[in-house]
C-alpha positions as a printed Julia matrix, in Angstrom:
127×3 Matrix{Float64}:
   0.25   0.29    0.2
   2.96   2.78    0.39
   3.46   2.54   -3.03
   0.17   4.11   -3.3
   1.1    6.8    -0.88
   3.82   9.44   -1.03
   4.47  12.62    0.56
   5.43  15.89   -0.89
   7.78  17.45    1.75
   7.63  20.91    0.08
   4.07  20.99    0.28
   2.68  23.55    2.4
   0.28  20.68    3.34
   1.65  19.04    6.76
   2.81  15.31    6.08
   0.36  13.82    8.42
  -2.22  15.45    6.47
  -0.91  14.4     3.08
  -1.08  10.63    4.18
  -4.39  11.2     6.01
  -6.2   12.61    2.83
  -4.28   9.7     0.45
  -5.56   7.02    2.71
  -9.05   8.65    2.86
  -9.05   8.76   -0.89
  -8.4    4.97   -1.13
 -10.98   4.27    1.17
 -13.83   6.52   -0.66
 -12.73   4.84   -3.98
 -12.71   1.42   -2.81
  -9.29   0.81   -3.12
  -8.88  -0.06    0.4
 -12.1   -1.98    1.32
 -13.47  -3.09    4.89
 -11.38  -5.3     6.79
  -7.9   -4.16    4.49
  -5.2   -3.95    6.79
  -3.27  -0.75    6.79
   0.93  -1.14    7.48
   2.26  -0.72   11.03
   3.21   3.07   11.98
   6.44   2.27   11.93
   6.57   0.11    8.6
   4.68   3.2     6.83
   6.61   5.78    8.58
   9.75   4.11    7.25
   8.6    3.63    3.73
   7.71   7.52    3.46
  10.93   8.29    5.21
   8.5   10.2     7.63
   8.66  10.17   11.65
   6.4    7.58   13.21
   4.52  10.04   14.88
   3.7   11.84   11.47
   1.86   8.52   10.63
   0.41   7.86   13.96
  -1.19  11.37   13.9
  -2.94  10.6    10.4
  -4.3    7.32   11.6
  -5.54   8.86   14.89
  -7.45  11.31   12.87
  -8.49   8.49   10.39
  -9.78   6.63   13.38
 -11.69   9.41   14.77
 -13.3    9.85   11.37
 -14.36   6.34   11.62
 -12.5    5.4     8.45
 -10.02   2.95   10.2
  -9.74   1.33   13.74
  -6.73  -0.1    15.41
  -7.1   -3.72   16.95
  -4.51  -4.65   19.17
  -4.05  -8.25   17.93
  -5.06  -7.73   14.13
  -3.36  -4.33   13.71
  -5.06  -1.38   11.81
  -7.77  -2.28    9.59
 -10.41  -0.07    7.37
 -13.9   -0.18    9.08
 -17.29  -0.77    7.69
 -18.13   2.78    8.86
 -15.88   4.34    5.66
 -18.34   4.5     3.39
 -21.0    5.93    5.66
 -18.45   8.84    6.67
 -18.23   9.81    3.0
 -21.74   9.32    1.71
 -23.81  11.05    4.44
 -26.23  12.15    1.97
 -26.38   8.9    -0.08
 -25.9   11.34   -3.35
 -22.08  10.97   -3.44
 -19.72   8.46   -5.43
 -16.7    7.08   -4.13
 -15.29   8.67   -7.16
 -16.8   12.15   -6.43
 -15.42  12.22   -3.11
 -12.13  11.38   -4.16
 -12.36  14.17   -6.65
 -13.35  16.41   -4.23
 -10.05  15.56   -1.93
  -8.35  15.7    -4.63
  -9.43  19.16   -5.74
  -9.02  20.51   -1.82
  -5.4   19.01   -1.89
  -4.63  21.25   -4.94
  -6.05  24.15   -4.2
  -4.17  24.12   -0.62
  -0.88  23.37   -2.36
  -1.55  26.18   -4.55
  -2.24  28.57   -1.47
  -5.98  28.98   -1.86
  -8.04  29.79    1.3
 -11.66  27.96    1.64
 -13.53  30.85    0.61
 -11.5   31.31   -2.31
 -11.77  27.73   -3.61
 -15.85  27.84   -2.92
 -16.02  31.08   -4.9
 -14.1   29.38   -7.81
 -16.34  26.59   -7.35
 -19.56  28.52   -7.84
 -18.3   30.37  -10.39
 -17.36  26.94  -12.56
 -20.78  25.84  -11.43
 -22.8   29.44  -12.8
 -21.03  28.49  -16.66
């Protein structure tokens, strides 16, 4: 899995947030299904060249969002609640969720604030 996750150290987005959003996107598009095991914190940190605390923070936020669960004997796994948290109104799809995540990441890399991004989206929707 770590081959699908990258960290851009030159990005304005903190590394833990890059990891969190990429794992969240993999869950949203179905690349990581319910029950899929994630690498250990140390293993993923080593693969990405970041501190274990960085990966631990990403995992903690994903767990708080209900996307993953840490189990003592089984490691960290994707939970069944993952789809529910991405699709609260039953109107979006994993593909749309992933595209939105990608849009937000791109906007943040470009230094746009949330209001500017929303204004750009509204302007495009009106055309």
